[in-house]
C-alpha positions as CSV (number, residue, x, y, z in Angstrom):
1,Q,160.8,164.9,109.2
2,V,163.7,163.3,107.4
3,Q,165.7,165.4,105.3
4,L,168.7,164.0,102.9
5,V,170.8,166.0,101.2
6,E,172.8,164.9,98.1
7,S,176.1,166.7,96.8
8,G,178.7,166.0,94.5
9,G,177.3,165.7,91.1
10,G,178.6,167.6,87.8
11,L,179.8,167.2,84.4
12,V,182.4,164.9,83.3
13,Q,183.9,163.0,80.7
14,A,183.9,159.5,80.1
15,G,185.9,157.0,81.6
16,G,186.0,159.8,84.6
17,S,185.0,159.4,88.1
18,L,182.6,161.3,90.4
19,R,181.9,161.0,94.4
20,L,178.0,161.5,95.4
21,S,177.4,162.3,99.0
22,C,174.2,161.9,101.0
23,A,173.8,163.4,104.6
24,A,171.0,162.2,106.4
25,S,169.5,164.2,109.2
26,R,168.8,161.4,111.5
27,N,170.8,158.3,112.2
28,I,171.4,156.3,109.3
29,I,171.7,153.0,110.9
30,S,168.3,153.3,112.4
31,F,167.3,153.1,108.8
32,N,166.3,149.7,107.0
33,A,168.3,150.4,104.1
34,M,169.7,153.8,102.5
35,G,170.4,153.9,98.6
36,W,171.1,155.2,95.6
37,Y,168.2,155.8,92.5
38,R,168.6,157.4,89.0
39,Q,166.1,158.9,86.8
40,A,167.2,159.8,83.0
41,P,164.8,161.7,80.6
42,G,162.0,159.7,79.8
43,N,163.0,157.1,81.9
44,Q,161.6,155.6,85.1
45,R,163.7,155.8,88.4
46,E,165.6,153.0,88.6
47,L,167.7,151.3,91.6
48,V,171.5,152.0,91.5
49,A,173.0,150.8,94.7
50,R,171.8,150.1,97.8
51,V,173.0,149.1,101.5
52,I,170.9,147.7,104.1
53,R,171.2,148.0,108.0
54,A,173.4,145.2,108.6
55,G,175.4,146.0,105.9
56,S,175.3,144.2,102.6
57,T,175.2,145.9,99.3
58,N,173.4,145.1,96.1
59,Y,174.0,147.0,92.7
60,A,172.3,147.4,89.5
61,D,174.1,145.1,86.7
62,S,174.9,147.9,84.4
63,V,176.8,149.5,87.2
64,K,178.7,146.6,89.1
65,G,182.4,146.9,88.9
66,R,182.0,150.5,88.6
67,F,180.3,151.9,91.4
68,T,180.8,151.6,95.1
69,I,178.4,152.4,97.9
70,S,179.7,153.4,101.4
71,R,178.3,154.8,104.6
72,D,180.0,156.4,107.7
73,N,177.6,155.4,110.2
74,A,179.6,158.6,112.8
75,K,178.5,160.9,110.1
76,N,175.3,160.0,108.8
77,T,176.5,159.9,105.2
78,V,176.4,157.8,102.4
79,W,178.9,158.1,99.4
80,L,178.5,156.7,95.7
81,Q,181.9,156.2,94.4
82,M,181.2,156.2,90.6
83,N,184.2,155.1,88.4
84,S,184.5,154.6,84.6
85,L,181.6,157.0,84.2
86,K,179.6,156.3,80.6
87,P,177.4,158.4,79.0
88,E,174.6,156.3,79.6
89,D,175.1,157.0,83.3
90,T,174.1,160.5,82.6
91,A,170.4,161.1,85.2
92,V,169.6,163.0,88.1
93,Y,170.7,160.9,91.0
94,Y,168.3,160.4,94.4
95,C,169.2,159.5,97.6
96,N,167.0,157.3,99.6
97,A,166.5,155.7,102.8
98,V,163.4,153.3,104.1
99,D,162.1,153.3,107.4
100,V,159.6,149.8,107.5
101,Y,158.4,150.1,110.9
102,P,155.6,150.8,111.7
103,K,155.1,151.5,108.1
104,I,157.3,151.8,105.2
105,V,158.3,155.0,104.4
106,D,160.6,156.1,101.5
107,Y,162.2,159.2,102.3
108,W,164.2,161.2,99.6
109,G,166.9,163.7,98.3
110,Q,166.5,166.6,96.1
111,G,168.5,165.2,93.7
112,T,171.8,165.9,91.9
113,Q,172.6,165.9,87.9
114,V,175.3,163.8,86.8
115,T,176.1,164.3,82.9
116,V,178.9,162.2,81.4
117,S,180.1,163.6,77.9
118,S,181.2,161.3,75.0
């Protein structure tokens, strides 16, 4: 059973920064992809940033230039550095990992709250 444990959320003023971390119970290079999603009240869960096994990344348009996803394979950890935070970034942030063989399986962390005050 894969476990993903997030940390680093909290309350920050607009313009500030936070760094989220996600520690996996398995070698992260074995996943097809790892990423961060977020869900604000009343909204659907949306992709924020993702890194695939080969190392390429993609970001939601709303966070490009402000957020950076990175990973340390030796530590089995993925980070999300969030700069220039805006009130609209307020949400619960979830770490995600994906297996695609022999079938597609999504793993989720428990979520960490990020609140940005104006």
